[in-house]
C-alpha positions, 0 to 999 in steps of 0.5 A: 178918254177910256171911259165915255162921258155921260152928262147928267141933267135934271131930265129923269129917264136915262136913254139919250140926254142928248142936244145943245149948245153954239157953234162959232163960225167957220170963217173961210176966204181967200188966202195967200200962198203965205198964209196956206204954208203957215196953215200947213205947218200949224196943222203938222205942229198940231197933230205932232205926238199924235199916230198920224194914221189918216181917214185914207187908209182906213176900212169899212165894216162888211157883214154877211148873210143876214147879219147887220150893223147896230150900232158903234159902241165905243173904241177899244184902242186907237184902232179897234172899235168895238160894235153891236150887229144882229141876224134878227136871231142873235146880237153879237158883239164885235171889234172892228180894226180900223185899218185892216178890216178885220172883224172878231166875235166876242160875245153872241147872246140871244137876250136882246142887248140894251147898254154895253160899256168899256171899262177905262182899264180896256179889259172889261165890257158890261152888258146890260141885257133883260129876257124876262120883264122887270129883271135886268140883267148885267154881265161883265167880260173881259175884252176876249169873250170870257164871262167874269161876273153876272148879276140879275136886278129887279127893275126896268132900266140900268145904268151903270158907271165905271170908276176912274180911279180904281179898276174893277168898280162899277156904280149902279142904278136901278129903276123900277116902274115908277123911276124909284130906284136902288143902288148898287156897288159891283167889284168886280175883282171881289166879285162882290155887289153891295147896296149904296144909300145916295139922295140921286140915281145918276152918280158918277166917281169923282174919287175912289171912294167918292161919288158926286151927283146932281142935288135936285128937289123933284118937288120943285124942278128947276134948271140947276141944283146943287153939285153934292159928293158921298164917300164910303162912309156916307159923308156928304159934301157940296162940291158946287152951289149950282150947275145944270149938268156936269161930266168928267174924266179921270182929272178933269170936270165940265160943268154946265152953268146958267150965265146971269142975265145972257141968253147962253150957257156957261162951262167951266172946267175944274181940276180934280179938286175942284179947283177953276182951270177954264171957262167958256160960255155956248148958246143953249137949246131950251125946253119947257123947264130943262136944257138939252145937253150933248155928248160930250168928250174931254182930252185930257192929253191935249187939254180939249174938251169936243162938243156938238153944238147948234148955231144958235140959242134956240127953243129945242122942239122948234130948231132946225138949222143944224149943228157944228163938231166944235172943240175947246183948248182949255190951255190955249183958251181958243175954240176951233170947228171941226166940222160945220153941218153935223147931225146931233148925235152923241160922241165917242174919241179913242184914247189917243184922241186923234180920231171921234165916232159920231152919229145917231148909230155912232158910224162916222169916223172923224179925223179931228185934225183933217176935219174930215170924216167918213163912214164905217159901215156901208150898207 
């Protein structure tokens, strides 16, 4: 679960593409002594093979002077979190050890930081900055802070996607003020930038030399469109007839689709060759011409999809009934509520899948198996 799942929808500008889904009601009641013992035994078995570390042993980020916490970025490994802070003059990328509280500085810069991501191998960080109008600076550094590659591209916004299948390769889309775009492939190992011709800017790697994208008709907006792929020789292939959004990990693809004649959405799970594995249905928050799609995490090792869901289908602008953090195990075909009454936010899960960050600033850590959460930053 190294690379975070970014969900692509028909909403064109990308900063935060969020919001949607359903929640299985978590019904509690009186439990016999035997039932309680069975529940505890199931918890123990469910967690077998994981780290077993609990939230009671975690620390909180403590900053000094005028420095303040901006947000968590992602996990560097099962115990360290990458976060962004600032003192008003400089921005800092730092690592935080969840269990001993140690903080180490990776990067300091006077330029505003717009986006950061960790590559699938955990070796590199990609940092997007800008200090000049209509220019975006993309820097790739090691997790120790050594600068490896830098390029400045014209545009007002950048998106990027690391390749799961070939370490050190990145897809980049650069947008102009009118939302026209140019696309590039960066090979970090060769320190090479090549321009790519592609129909849509929001593309993701579905192979070592293959990118996939939803082929929206911008002249005739719709809820769904075909999922296409393009390889390094320019050959295009239709993968699926119609999807609302898609996200993926190295070997698993999850699509969100319209469910015929029902007020819900179908989540379909595929393997790397697009053979179906499982599916489940959830209600959806809707806008005027689009669905609001939540952050989705894929845990391949334990066959789970984790997301945040509303309690019922509704119009997005009027919905006020809260959300739940839920998971679906595609091997067992079971849904489970991890936490009820959480805020709608991004999700970032540790490589082992034991813990996930949630919250507007990814400021809370959740124990998936114990259904508990705690803040990693206390003001």
